[in-house]
PDB file of the backbone (N, CA, C, O) and the ligand in Angstrom, with CONECT records:
HET     CU  A 101       1
ATOM      1  N   MET A   1       0.852  -1.183   0.026  1.00  0.00           N
ATOM      2  CA  MET A   1      -0.019  -0.019   0.002  1.00  0.00           C
ATOM      3  C   MET A   1       0.866   1.217  -0.025  1.00  0.00           C
ATOM      4  O   MET A   1       0.613   2.145  -0.794  1.00  0.00           O
ATOM      5  N   LYS A   2       1.952   1.240   0.847  1.00  0.00           N
ATOM      6  CA  LYS A   2       2.810   2.325   0.956  1.00  0.00           C
ATOM      7  C   LYS A   2       3.506   2.514  -0.377  1.00  0.00           C
ATOM      8  O   LYS A   2       3.687   3.651  -0.813  1.00  0.00           O
ATOM      9  N   LYS A   3       3.886   1.474  -1.014  1.00  0.00           N
ATOM     10  CA  LYS A   3       4.561   1.545  -2.287  1.00  0.00           C
ATOM     11  C   LYS A   3       3.695   2.152  -3.394  1.00  0.00           C
ATOM     12  O   LYS A   3       4.183   2.899  -4.242  1.00  0.00           O
ATOM     13  N   ILE A   4       2.409   1.818  -3.369  1.00  0.00           N
ATOM     14  CA  ILE A   4       1.501   2.327  -4.417  1.00  0.00           C
ATOM     15  C   ILE A   4       1.299   3.773  -4.160  1.00  0.00           C
ATOM     16  O   ILE A   4       1.226   4.548  -5.113  1.00  0.00           O
ATOM     17  N   LEU A   5       1.200   4.204  -2.893  1.00  0.00           N
ATOM     18  CA  LEU A   5       1.079   5.583  -2.583  1.00  0.00           C
ATOM     19  C   LEU A   5       2.227   6.447  -2.993  1.00  0.00           C
ATOM     20  O   LEU A   5       2.057   7.564  -3.482  1.00  0.00           O
ATOM     21  N   LEU A   6       3.440   5.894  -2.778  1.00  0.00           N
ATOM     22  CA  LEU A   6       4.700   6.587  -3.203  1.00  0.00           C
ATOM     23  C   LEU A   6       4.683   6.740  -4.657  1.00  0.00           C
ATOM     24  O   LEU A   6       5.002   7.812  -5.171  1.00  0.00           O
ATOM     25  N   ALA A   7       4.307   5.670  -5.384  1.00  0.00           N
ATOM     26  CA  ALA A   7       4.294   5.646  -6.887  1.00  0.00           C
ATOM     27  C   ALA A   7       3.382   6.726  -7.374  1.00  0.00           C
ATOM     28  O   ALA A   7       3.701   7.436  -8.327  1.00  0.00           O
ATOM     29  N   LEU A   8       2.188   6.866  -6.696  1.00  0.00           N
ATOM     30  CA  LEU A   8       1.272   7.826  -7.204  1.00  0.00           C
ATOM     31  C   LEU A   8       1.784   9.242  -6.920  1.00  0.00           C
ATOM     32  O   LEU A   8       1.604  10.130  -7.753  1.00  0.00           O
ATOM     33  N   ILE A   9       2.393   9.464  -5.810  1.00  0.00           N
ATOM     34  CA  ILE A   9       2.958  10.796  -5.479  1.00  0.00           C
ATOM     35  C   ILE A   9       4.003  11.118  -6.474  1.00  0.00           C
ATOM     36  O   ILE A   9       4.110  12.257  -6.929  1.00  0.00           O
ATOM     37  N   ALA A  10       4.839  10.066  -6.849  1.00  0.00           N
ATOM     38  CA  ALA A  10       5.959  10.310  -7.747  1.00  0.00           C
ATOM     39  C   ALA A  10       5.402  10.683  -9.165  1.00  0.00           C
ATOM     40  O   ALA A  10       5.883  11.626  -9.793  1.00  0.00           O
ATOM     41  N   VAL A  11       4.379   9.922  -9.649  1.00  0.00           N
ATOM     42  CA  VAL A  11       3.863  10.174 -10.861  1.00  0.00           C
ATOM     43  C   VAL A  11       3.120  11.560 -10.965  1.00  0.00           C
ATOM     44  O   VAL A  11       3.165  12.227 -11.999  1.00  0.00           O
ATOM     45  N   ALA A  12       2.457  11.946  -9.876  1.00  0.00           N
ATOM     46  CA  ALA A  12       1.769  13.220  -9.817  1.00  0.00           C
ATOM     47  C   ALA A  12       2.770  14.320  -9.867  1.00  0.00           C
ATOM     48  O   ALA A  12       2.547  15.346 -10.511  1.00  0.00           O
ATOM     49  N   ALA A  13       3.865  14.127  -9.203  1.00  0.00           N
ATOM     50  CA  ALA A  13       4.901  15.254  -9.065  1.00  0.00           C
ATOM     51  C   ALA A  13       5.669  15.407 -10.420  1.00  0.00           C
ATOM     52  O   ALA A  13       6.154  16.502 -10.707  1.00  0.00           O
ATOM     53  N   MET A  14       5.778  14.432 -11.180  1.00  0.00           N
ATOM     54  CA  MET A  14       6.592  14.486 -12.383  1.00  0.00           C
ATOM     55  C   MET A  14       5.822  14.727 -13.711  1.00  0.00           C
ATOM     56  O   MET A  14       6.422  14.775 -14.784  1.00  0.00           O
ATOM     57  N   GLY A  15       4.578  14.864 -13.617  1.00  0.00           N
ATOM     58  CA  GLY A  15       3.759  15.184 -14.928  1.00  0.00           C
ATOM     59  C   GLY A  15       3.507  13.876 -15.721  1.00  0.00           C
ATOM     60  O   GLY A  15       3.746  12.780 -15.215  1.00  0.00           O
ATOM     61  N   ASN A  16       3.059  14.006 -16.872  1.00  0.00           N
ATOM     62  CA  ASN A  16       2.538  12.846 -17.578  1.00  0.00           C
ATOM     63  C   ASN A  16       3.529  12.236 -18.584  1.00  0.00           C
ATOM     64  O   ASN A  16       3.329  11.138 -19.104  1.00  0.00           O
ATOM     65  N   ALA A  17       4.551  12.960 -18.819  1.00  0.00           N
ATOM     66  CA  ALA A  17       5.465  12.445 -19.891  1.00  0.00           C
ATOM     67  C   ALA A  17       6.261  11.279 -19.344  1.00  0.00           C
ATOM     68  O   ALA A  17       6.726  11.283 -18.204  1.00  0.00           O
ATOM     69  N   ASP A  18       6.410  10.217 -20.255  1.00  0.00           N
ATOM     70  CA  ASP A  18       7.166   9.111 -19.963  1.00  0.00           C
ATOM     71  C   ASP A  18       8.589   9.313 -20.371  1.00  0.00           C
ATOM     72  O   ASP A  18       8.856  10.057 -21.315  1.00  0.00           O
ATOM     73  N   GLN A  19       9.547   8.657 -19.674  1.00  0.00           N
ATOM     74  CA  GLN A  19      10.931   8.707 -20.117  1.00  0.00           C
ATOM     75  C   GLN A  19      11.401   7.282 -20.297  1.00  0.00           C
ATOM     76  O   GLN A  19      10.874   6.366 -19.666  1.00  0.00           O
ATOM     77  N   LEU A  20      12.395   7.086 -21.160  1.00  0.00           N
ATOM     78  CA  LEU A  20      12.956   5.785 -21.361  1.00  0.00           C
ATOM     79  C   LEU A  20      14.367   5.816 -20.889  1.00  0.00           C
ATOM     80  O   LEU A  20      15.133   6.698 -21.280  1.00  0.00           O
ATOM     81  N   THR A  21      14.747   4.858 -20.039  1.00  0.00           N
ATOM     82  CA  THR A  21      16.020   4.831 -19.418  1.00  0.00           C
ATOM     83  C   THR A  21      16.783   3.497 -19.809  1.00  0.00           C
ATOM     84  O   THR A  21      16.211   2.409 -19.741  1.00  0.00           O
ATOM     85  N   HIS A  22      17.973   3.616 -20.180  1.00  0.00           N
ATOM     86  CA  HIS A  22      18.784   2.456 -20.601  1.00  0.00           C
ATOM     87  C   HIS A  22      19.678   2.177 -19.465  1.00  0.00           C
ATOM     88  O   HIS A  22      20.349   3.085 -18.974  1.00  0.00           O
ATOM     89  N   LEU A  23      19.730   0.862 -18.980  1.00  0.00           N
ATOM     90  CA  LEU A  23      20.660   0.418 -17.956  1.00  0.00           C
ATOM     91  C   LEU A  23      21.519  -0.713 -18.467  1.00  0.00           C
ATOM     92  O   LEU A  23      21.071  -1.513 -19.289  1.00  0.00           O
ATOM     93  N   LYS A  24      22.676  -0.787 -18.018  1.00  0.00           N
ATOM     94  CA  LYS A  24      23.524  -1.938 -18.262  1.00  0.00           C
ATOM     95  C   LYS A  24      23.492  -2.839 -16.988  1.00  0.00           C
ATOM     96  O   LYS A  24      23.852  -2.388 -15.901  1.00  0.00           O
ATOM     97  N   ILE A  25      23.073  -4.068 -17.137  1.00  0.00           N
ATOM     98  CA  ILE A  25      22.935  -4.994 -16.018  1.00  0.00           C
ATOM     99  C   ILE A  25      24.044  -6.029 -16.111  1.00  0.00           C
ATOM    100  O   ILE A  25      24.326  -6.552 -17.189  1.00  0.00           O
ATOM    101  N   GLU A  26      24.684  -6.328 -14.954  1.00  0.00           N
ATOM    102  CA  GLU A  26      25.718  -7.402 -14.935  1.00  0.00           C
ATOM    103  C   GLU A  26      25.305  -8.497 -14.015  1.00  0.00           C
ATOM    104  O   GLU A  26      24.638  -8.225 -13.017  1.00  0.00           O
ATOM    105  N   GLY A  27      25.671  -9.752 -14.299  1.00  0.00           N
ATOM    106  CA  GLY A  27      25.415 -10.834 -13.424  1.00  0.00           C
ATOM    107  C   GLY A  27      24.209 -11.722 -13.683  1.00  0.00           C
ATOM    108  O   GLY A  27      23.974 -12.689 -12.959  1.00  0.00           O
ATOM    109  N   MET A  28      23.461 -11.397 -14.699  1.00  0.00           N
ATOM    110  CA  MET A  28      22.285 -12.228 -15.036  1.00  0.00           C
ATOM    111  C   MET A  28      22.689 -13.471 -15.769  1.00  0.00           C
ATOM    112  O   MET A  28      23.332 -13.383 -16.815  1.00  0.00           O
ATOM    113  N   MET A  29      22.322 -14.677 -15.239  1.00  0.00           N
ATOM    114  CA  MET A  29      22.669 -15.878 -15.810  1.00  0.00           C
ATOM    115  C   MET A  29      21.553 -16.686 -16.444  1.00  0.00           C
ATOM    116  O   MET A  29      21.806 -17.525 -17.308  1.00  0.00           O
ATOM    117  N   CYS A  30      20.266 -16.429 -16.003  1.00  0.00           N
ATOM    118  CA  CYS A  30      19.136 -17.211 -16.596  1.00  0.00           C
ATOM    119  C   CYS A  30      17.903 -16.408 -16.417  1.00  0.00           C
ATOM    120  O   CYS A  30      17.899 -15.307 -15.866  1.00  0.00           O
ATOM    121  N   PRO A  31      16.856 -16.999 -16.903  1.00  0.00           N
ATOM    122  CA  PRO A  31      15.511 -16.287 -16.980  1.00  0.00           C
ATOM    123  C   PRO A  31      15.087 -15.898 -15.533  1.00  0.00           C
ATOM    124  O   PRO A  31      14.378 -14.902 -15.388  1.00  0.00           O
ATOM    125  N   ALA A  32      15.459 -16.589 -14.514  1.00  0.00           N
ATOM    126  CA  ALA A  32      15.075 -16.193 -13.153  1.00  0.00           C
ATOM    127  C   ALA A  32      15.761 -14.944 -12.763  1.00  0.00           C
ATOM    128  O   ALA A  32      15.180 -14.155 -12.017  1.00  0.00           O
ATOM    129  N   CYS A  33      17.019 -14.685 -13.232  1.00  0.00           N
ATOM    130  CA  CYS A  33      17.674 -13.474 -12.983  1.00  0.00           C
ATOM    131  C   CYS A  33      16.873 -12.332 -13.672  1.00  0.00           C
ATOM    132  O   CYS A  33      16.654 -11.274 -13.083  1.00  0.00           O
ATOM    133  N   VAL A  34      16.461 -12.566 -14.880  1.00  0.00           N
ATOM    134  CA  VAL A  34      15.741 -11.539 -15.589  1.00  0.00           C
ATOM    135  C   VAL A  34      14.479 -11.103 -14.838  1.00  0.00           C
ATOM    136  O   VAL A  34      14.110  -9.932 -14.749  1.00  0.00           O
ATOM    137  N   LYS A  35      13.854 -12.163 -14.306  1.00  0.00           N
ATOM    138  CA  LYS A  35      12.677 -11.861 -13.562  1.00  0.00           C
ATOM    139  C   LYS A  35      12.875 -11.070 -12.261  1.00  0.00           C
ATOM    140  O   LYS A  35      12.065 -10.227 -11.873  1.00  0.00           O
ATOM    141  N   ASN A  36      14.021 -11.400 -11.604  1.00  0.00           N
ATOM    142  CA  ASN A  36      14.384 -10.680 -10.428  1.00  0.00           C
ATOM    143  C   ASN A  36      14.699  -9.165 -10.754  1.00  0.00           C
ATOM    144  O   ASN A  36      14.272  -8.256 -10.042  1.00  0.00           O
ATOM    145  N   VAL A  37      15.410  -8.971 -11.786  1.00  0.00           N
ATOM    146  CA  VAL A  37      15.794  -7.567 -12.164  1.00  0.00           C
ATOM    147  C   VAL A  37      14.592  -6.865 -12.638  1.00  0.00           C
ATOM    148  O   VAL A  37      14.396  -5.703 -12.281  1.00  0.00           O
ATOM    149  N   LYS A  38      13.736  -7.507 -13.450  1.00  0.00           N
ATOM    150  CA  LYS A  38      12.548  -6.874 -13.858  1.00  0.00           C
ATOM    151  C   LYS A  38      11.559  -6.481 -12.654  1.00  0.00           C
ATOM    152  O   LYS A  38      10.916  -5.431 -12.628  1.00  0.00           O
ATOM    153  N   GLY A  39      11.530  -7.417 -11.717  1.00  0.00           N
ATOM    154  CA  GLY A  39      10.671  -7.138 -10.528  1.00  0.00           C
ATOM    155  C   GLY A  39      11.222  -6.003  -9.638  1.00  0.00           C
ATOM    156  O   GLY A  39      10.449  -5.227  -9.077  1.00  0.00           O
ATOM    157  N   SER A  40      12.463  -5.916  -9.521  1.00  0.00           N
ATOM    158  CA  SER A  40      13.097  -4.944  -8.730  1.00  0.00           C
ATOM    159  C   SER A  40      12.951  -3.502  -9.425  1.00  0.00           C
ATOM    160  O   SER A  40      12.766  -2.482  -8.761  1.00  0.00           O
ATOM    161  N   LEU A  41      13.040  -3.513 -10.656  1.00  0.00           N
ATOM    162  CA  LEU A  41      12.849  -2.281 -11.485  1.00  0.00           C
ATOM    163  C   LEU A  41      11.353  -1.820 -11.336  1.00  0.00           C
ATOM    164  O   LEU A  41      11.068  -0.631 -11.194  1.00  0.00           O
ATOM    165  N   ASN A  42      10.448  -2.781 -11.375  1.00  0.00           N
ATOM    166  CA  ASN A  42       9.040  -2.396 -11.351  1.00  0.00           C
ATOM    167  C   ASN A  42       8.658  -1.932  -9.960  1.00  0.00           C
ATOM    168  O   ASN A  42       7.623  -1.279  -9.823  1.00  0.00           O
ATOM    169  N   ASP A  43       9.409  -2.220  -8.938  1.00  0.00           N
ATOM    170  CA  ASP A  43       9.079  -1.813  -7.526  1.00  0.00           C
ATOM    171  C   ASP A  43       9.534  -0.384  -7.344  1.00  0.00           C
ATOM    172  O   ASP A  43       9.160   0.237  -6.350  1.00  0.00           O
ATOM    173  N   VAL A  44      10.318   0.173  -8.245  1.00  0.00           N
ATOM    174  CA  VAL A  44      10.744   1.574  -8.028  1.00  0.00           C
ATOM    175  C   VAL A  44       9.591   2.571  -8.402  1.00  0.00           C
ATOM    176  O   VAL A  44       8.995   2.511  -9.478  1.00  0.00           O
ATOM    177  N   ALA A  45       9.346   3.432  -7.486  1.00  0.00           N
ATOM    178  CA  ALA A  45       8.278   4.386  -7.641  1.00  0.00           C
ATOM    179  C   ALA A  45       8.368   5.153  -8.861  1.00  0.00           C
ATOM    180  O   ALA A  45       9.394   5.799  -9.076  1.00  0.00           O
ATOM    181  N   GLY A  46       7.365   5.158  -9.724  1.00  0.00           N
ATOM    182  CA  GLY A  46       7.275   5.839 -10.960  1.00  0.00           C
ATOM    183  C   GLY A  46       7.568   5.057 -12.153  1.00  0.00           C
ATOM    184  O   GLY A  46       7.351   5.513 -13.276  1.00  0.00           O
ATOM    185  N   VAL A  47       8.099   3.783 -11.936  1.00  0.00           N
ATOM    186  CA  VAL A  47       8.429   2.967 -13.096  1.00  0.00           C
ATOM    187  C   VAL A  47       7.126   2.317 -13.590  1.00  0.00           C
ATOM    188  O   VAL A  47       6.329   1.835 -12.785  1.00  0.00           O
ATOM    189  N   LYS A  48       6.917   2.305 -14.896  1.00  0.00           N
ATOM    190  CA  LYS A  48       5.687   1.754 -15.474  1.00  0.00           C
ATOM    191  C   LYS A  48       6.029   0.426 -16.119  1.00  0.00           C
ATOM    192  O   LYS A  48       5.199  -0.479 -16.029  1.00  0.00           O
ATOM    193  N   ASP A  49       7.103   0.235 -16.723  1.00  0.00           N
ATOM    194  CA  ASP A  49       7.442  -0.965 -17.445  1.00  0.00           C
ATOM    195  C   ASP A  49       8.977  -1.174 -17.513  1.00  0.00           C
ATOM    196  O   ASP A  49       9.750  -0.223 -17.632  1.00  0.00           O
ATOM    197  N   ALA A  50       9.365  -2.412 -17.434  1.00  0.00           N
ATOM    198  CA  ALA A  50      10.801  -2.680 -17.618  1.00  0.00           C
ATOM    199  C   ALA A  50      10.981  -3.876 -18.579  1.00  0.00           C
ATOM    200  O   ALA A  50      10.336  -4.911 -18.413  1.00  0.00           O
ATOM    201  N   THR A  51      11.837  -3.724 -19.556  1.00  0.00           N
ATOM    202  CA  THR A  51      12.169  -4.916 -20.466  1.00  0.00           C
ATOM    203  C   THR A  51      13.616  -5.148 -20.225  1.00  0.00           C
ATOM    204  O   THR A  51      14.464  -4.264 -20.351  1.00  0.00           O
ATOM    205  N   VAL A  52      13.874  -6.421 -19.861  1.00  0.00           N
ATOM    206  CA  VAL A  52      15.218  -6.824 -19.524  1.00  0.00           C
ATOM    207  C   VAL A  52      15.727  -7.924 -20.525  1.00  0.00           C
ATOM    208  O   VAL A  52      15.062  -8.918 -20.815  1.00  0.00           O
ATOM    209  N   TYR A  53      16.926  -7.655 -21.003  1.00  0.00           N
ATOM    210  CA  TYR A  53      17.487  -8.420 -22.050  1.00  0.00           C
ATOM    211  C   TYR A  53      18.685  -9.280 -21.442  1.00  0.00           C
ATOM    212  O   TYR A  53      19.739  -8.731 -21.120  1.00  0.00           O
ATOM    213  N   LEU A  54      18.490 -10.588 -21.303  1.00  0.00           N
ATOM    214  CA  LEU A  54      19.453 -11.432 -20.684  1.00  0.00           C
ATOM    215  C   LEU A  54      20.756 -11.510 -21.486  1.00  0.00           C
ATOM    216  O   LEU A  54      21.828 -11.236 -20.946  1.00  0.00           O
ATOM    217  N   LYS A  55      20.677 -11.866 -22.718  1.00  0.00           N
ATOM    218  CA  LYS A  55      21.991 -11.980 -23.445  1.00  0.00           C
ATOM    219  C   LYS A  55      22.771 -10.671 -23.673  1.00  0.00           C
ATOM    220  O   LYS A  55      24.001 -10.652 -23.705  1.00  0.00           O
ATOM    221  N   GLU A  56      21.980  -9.549 -23.835  1.00  0.00           N
ATOM    222  CA  GLU A  56      22.604  -8.241 -24.037  1.00  0.00           C
ATOM    223  C   GLU A  56      23.002  -7.706 -22.779  1.00  0.00           C
ATOM    224  O   GLU A  56      23.805  -6.773 -22.791  1.00  0.00           O
ATOM    225  N   GLY A  57      22.537  -8.177 -21.609  1.00  0.00           N
ATOM    226  CA  GLY A  57      22.846  -7.592 -20.315  1.00  0.00           C
ATOM    227  C   GLY A  57      22.390  -6.151 -20.175  1.00  0.00           C
ATOM    228  O   GLY A  57      23.141  -5.287 -19.721  1.00  0.00           O
ATOM    229  N   LYS A  58      21.184  -5.909 -20.559  1.00  0.00           N
ATOM    230  CA  LYS A  58      20.607  -4.570 -20.406  1.00  0.00           C
ATOM    231  C   LYS A  58      19.181  -4.563 -20.106  1.00  0.00           C
ATOM    232  O   LYS A  58      18.474  -5.570 -20.133  1.00  0.00           O
ATOM    233  N   ALA A  59      18.765  -3.316 -19.801  1.00  0.00           N
ATOM    234  CA  ALA A  59      17.324  -3.154 -19.463  1.00  0.00           C
ATOM    235  C   ALA A  59      16.886  -1.807 -20.008  1.00  0.00           C
ATOM    236  O   ALA A  59      17.653  -0.844 -20.032  1.00  0.00           O
ATOM    237  N   GLN A  60      15.586  -1.760 -20.464  1.00  0.00           N
ATOM    238  CA  GLN A  60      15.008  -0.574 -20.919  1.00  0.00           C
ATOM    239  C   GLN A  60      13.818  -0.253 -19.982  1.00  0.00           C
ATOM    240  O   GLN A  60      12.895  -1.055 -19.844  1.00  0.00           O
ATOM    241  N   VAL A  61      13.857   0.829 -19.400  1.00  0.00           N
ATOM    242  CA  VAL A  61      12.826   1.139 -18.294  1.00  0.00           C
ATOM    243  C   VAL A  61      11.999   2.347 -18.781  1.00  0.00           C
ATOM    244  O   VAL A  61      12.507   3.420 -19.106  1.00  0.00           O
ATOM    245  N   THR A  62      10.732   2.086 -18.802  1.00  0.00           N
ATOM    246  CA  THR A  62       9.670   3.162 -19.100  1.00  0.00           C
ATOM    247  C   THR A  62       9.217   3.666 -17.768  1.00  0.00           C
ATOM    248  O   THR A  62       8.761   2.879 -16.939  1.00  0.00           O
ATOM    249  N   SER A  63       9.323   4.936 -17.529  1.00  0.00           N
ATOM    250  CA  SER A  63       8.895   5.542 -16.266  1.00  0.00           C
ATOM    251  C   SER A  63       8.348   6.900 -16.450  1.00  0.00           C
ATOM    252  O   SER A  63       8.397   7.493 -17.528  1.00  0.00           O
ATOM    253  N   ALA A  64       7.798   7.402 -15.315  1.00  0.00           N
ATOM    254  CA  ALA A  64       7.319   8.773 -15.334  1.00  0.00           C
ATOM    255  C   ALA A  64       8.562   9.640 -15.413  1.00  0.00           C
ATOM    256  O   ALA A  64       9.633   9.288 -14.918  1.00  0.00           O
ATOM    257  N   ASN A  65       8.387  10.725 -16.019  1.00  0.00           N
ATOM    258  CA  ASN A  65       9.464  11.688 -16.266  1.00  0.00           C
ATOM    259  C   ASN A  65      10.144  12.082 -14.952  1.00  0.00           C
ATOM    260  O   ASN A  65       9.458  12.493 -14.017  1.00  0.00           O
ATOM    261  N   GLY A  66      11.457  11.971 -14.855  1.00  0.00           N
ATOM    262  CA  GLY A  66      12.134  12.545 -13.597  1.00  0.00           C
ATOM    263  C   GLY A  66      12.580  11.449 -12.674  1.00  0.00           C
ATOM    264  O   GLY A  66      13.278  11.715 -11.696  1.00  0.00           O
ATOM    265  N   VAL A  67      12.195  10.212 -12.955  1.00  0.00           N
ATOM    266  CA  VAL A  67      12.747   9.097 -12.073  1.00  0.00           C
ATOM    267  C   VAL A  67      14.147   8.960 -12.510  1.00  0.00           C
ATOM    268  O   VAL A  67      14.485   8.883 -13.691  1.00  0.00           O
ATOM    269  N   LYS A  68      15.019   8.932 -11.406  1.00  0.00           N
ATOM    270  CA  LYS A  68      16.479   8.950 -11.672  1.00  0.00           C
ATOM    271  C   LYS A  68      16.858   7.550 -11.947  1.00  0.00           C
ATOM    272  O   LYS A  68      16.379   6.590 -11.345  1.00  0.00           O
ATOM    273  N   ALA A  69      17.837   7.472 -12.989  1.00  0.00           N
ATOM    274  CA  ALA A  69      18.432   6.190 -13.408  1.00  0.00           C
ATOM    275  C   ALA A  69      19.248   5.640 -12.223  1.00  0.00           C
ATOM    276  O   ALA A  69      19.314   4.416 -12.107  1.00  0.00           O
ATOM    277  N   GLU A  70      19.837   6.384 -11.385  1.00  0.00           N
ATOM    278  CA  GLU A  70      20.580   5.927 -10.228  1.00  0.00           C
ATOM    279  C   GLU A  70      19.725   5.127  -9.264  1.00  0.00           C
ATOM    280  O   GLU A  70      20.122   4.095  -8.722  1.00  0.00           O
ATOM    281  N   VAL A  71      18.494   5.682  -9.078  1.00  0.00           N
ATOM    282  CA  VAL A  71      17.539   4.993  -8.151  1.00  0.00           C
ATOM    283  C   VAL A  71      17.186   3.658  -8.763  1.00  0.00           C
ATOM    284  O   VAL A  71      17.055   2.684  -8.021  1.00  0.00           O
ATOM    285  N   MET A  72      17.022   3.548 -10.084  1.00  0.00           N
ATOM    286  CA  MET A  72      16.704   2.276 -10.664  1.00  0.00           C
ATOM    287  C   MET A  72      17.812   1.361 -10.484  1.00  0.00           C
ATOM    288  O   MET A  72      17.590   0.196 -10.155  1.00  0.00           O
ATOM    289  N   CYS A  73      19.050   1.814 -10.683  1.00  0.00           N
ATOM    290  CA  CYS A  73      20.242   0.984 -10.519  1.00  0.00           C
ATOM    291  C   CYS A  73      20.391   0.473  -9.092  1.00  0.00           C
ATOM    292  O   CYS A  73      20.749  -0.679  -8.845  1.00  0.00           O
ATOM    293  N   ASP A  74      20.086   1.424  -8.122  1.00  0.00           N
ATOM    294  CA  ASP A  74      20.189   0.973  -6.759  1.00  0.00           C
ATOM    295  C   ASP A  74      19.289  -0.198  -6.415  1.00  0.00           C
ATOM    296  O   ASP A  74      19.626  -1.059  -5.601  1.00  0.00           O
ATOM    297  N   ALA A  75      18.139  -0.202  -7.058  1.00  0.00           N
ATOM    298  CA  ALA A  75      17.133  -1.206  -6.831  1.00  0.00           C
ATOM    299  C   ALA A  75      17.742  -2.577  -7.450  1.00  0.00           C
ATOM    300  O   ALA A  75      17.642  -3.651  -6.856  1.00  0.00           O
ATOM    301  N   VAL A  76      18.346  -2.436  -8.634  1.00  0.00           N
ATOM    302  CA  VAL A  76      18.897  -3.668  -9.224  1.00  0.00           C
ATOM    303  C   VAL A  76      20.024  -4.227  -8.432  1.00  0.00           C
ATOM    304  O   VAL A  76      20.144  -5.442  -8.274  1.00  0.00           O
ATOM    305  N   LYS A  77      20.926  -3.281  -7.886  1.00  0.00           N
ATOM    306  CA  LYS A  77      22.038  -3.721  -7.052  1.00  0.00           C
ATOM    307  C   LYS A  77      21.521  -4.371  -5.729  1.00  0.00           C
ATOM    308  O   LYS A  77      22.117  -5.305  -5.193  1.00  0.00           O
ATOM    309  N   LYS A  78      20.448  -3.853  -5.268  1.00  0.00           N
ATOM    310  CA  LYS A  78      19.918  -4.414  -4.004  1.00  0.00           C
ATOM    311  C   LYS A  78      19.420  -5.877  -4.272  1.00  0.00           C
ATOM    312  O   LYS A  78      19.394  -6.713  -3.369  1.00  0.00           O
ATOM    313  N   ALA A  79      19.045  -6.132  -5.498  1.00  0.00           N
ATOM    314  CA  ALA A  79      18.566  -7.484  -5.893  1.00  0.00           C
ATOM    315  C   ALA A  79      19.807  -8.423  -6.117  1.00  0.00           C
ATOM    316  O   ALA A  79      19.654  -9.641  -6.211  1.00  0.00           O
ATOM    317  N   GLY A  80      20.993  -7.844  -6.196  1.00  0.00           N
ATOM    318  CA  GLY A  80      22.186  -8.639  -6.194  1.00  0.00           C
ATOM    319  C   GLY A  80      22.920  -8.650  -7.497  1.00  0.00           C
ATOM    320  O   GLY A  80      23.794  -9.493  -7.699  1.00  0.00           O
ATOM    321  N   TYR A  81      22.569  -7.652  -8.485  1.00  0.00           N
ATOM    322  CA  TYR A  81      23.207  -7.581  -9.784  1.00  0.00           C
ATOM    323  C   TYR A  81      23.970  -6.267  -9.911  1.00  0.00           C
ATOM    324  O   TYR A  81      23.715  -5.300  -9.193  1.00  0.00           O
ATOM    325  N   GLY A  82      24.896  -6.266 -10.832  1.00  0.00           N
ATOM    326  CA  GLY A  82      25.584  -5.126 -11.202  1.00  0.00           C
ATOM    327  C   GLY A  82      24.772  -4.226 -12.029  1.00  0.00           C
ATOM    328  O   GLY A  82      23.954  -4.724 -12.803  1.00  0.00           O
ATOM    329  N   CYS A  83      24.915  -2.901 -11.945  1.00  0.00           N
ATOM    330  CA  CYS A  83      24.151  -1.965 -12.753  1.00  0.00           C
ATOM    331  C   CYS A  83      24.891  -0.701 -13.008  1.00  0.00           C
ATOM    332  O   CYS A  83      25.552  -0.149 -12.128  1.00  0.00           O
ATOM    333  N   SER A  84      24.772  -0.236 -14.255  1.00  0.00           N
ATOM    334  CA  SER A  84      25.321   1.090 -14.549  1.00  0.00           C
ATOM    335  C   SER A  84      24.407   1.779 -15.527  1.00  0.00           C
ATOM    336  O   SER A  84      23.663   1.148 -16.278  1.00  0.00           O
ATOM    337  N   VAL A  85      24.483   3.075 -15.496  1.00  0.00           N
ATOM    338  CA  VAL A  85      23.538   3.884 -16.342  1.00  0.00           C
ATOM    339  C   VAL A  85      24.173   3.969 -17.802  1.00  0.00           C
ATOM    340  O   VAL A  85      25.368   4.210 -17.967  1.00  0.00           O
ATOM    341  N   GLY A  86      23.350   3.769 -18.764  1.00  0.00           N
ATOM    342  CA  GLY A  86      23.777   3.975 -20.106  1.00  0.00           C
ATOM    343  C   GLY A  86      23.451   2.666 -20.962  1.00  0.00           C
ATOM    344  O   GLY A  86      22.855   1.712 -20.461  1.00  0.00           O
ATOM    345  N   LYS A  87      23.865   2.688 -22.231  1.00  0.00           N
ATOM    346  CA  LYS A  87      23.485   1.616 -23.086  1.00  0.00           C
ATOM    347  C   LYS A  87      24.280   0.409 -23.051  1.00  0.00           C
ATOM    348  O   LYS A  87      23.988  -0.544 -23.774  1.00  0.00           O
TER     349      LYS A  87
HETATM  350 CU    CU A 101      19.566 -16.665 -12.789  1.00  0.00          CU2+
END
């Protein structure tokens, strides 16, 4: 519930425009890893969708405008994977 509320506040504060963020993910070995990374990205307030590419080791995140890539990366790192901002 708290998470949903935070997400709503984040979205309201940042307007309607979506932004696309590219992240480099390290340490994914199998589809379960993809699921973990995807889940952790989706838990970030303001994130609407995340597409994770196992072989390429990257993620594309659609979020409300203004969600920081660093915050997304922190969530990925918390899940146990390496993350850096960029393609
Ligand atoms: Cu795995």
